[in-house]
VOVOSE-87402 format. One record per residue (C-alpha): x, y, z. Coordinates in steps of 0.5 Angstrom, whole numbers, plus 500, padded with zeros to 3 digits. Layout:
<vexkols>
XYZ...
</vexkols>
This chain:
<vexkols>
550759402553754407560751406560744403561738408567734407566727405567722411574718412574712416581711417582718419576718424579711427586715428583721431579716436586712438589719439584721444585714448593713448595720446600723441605718438612720439616722433621716430626721429628727434628734431634738433634745433636749427642752430645745431643743424649742419648747414644745407649748403657748403661754405665757399672756401675761397671767400673764407681764405682771403676776406680783405681781398682789395
</vexkols>
């Protein structure tokens, strides 16, 4: 049984043709490497204060 063909999407096709002519569009925001990004969560200040708490 053959795969079901996707319906034609005109706007998608127009963008694809434009990409071929002009090239890829540069991103609006520069992507920084993960190592340089700020962490998502705040570090626990109590854990840093006393590392050898026995």
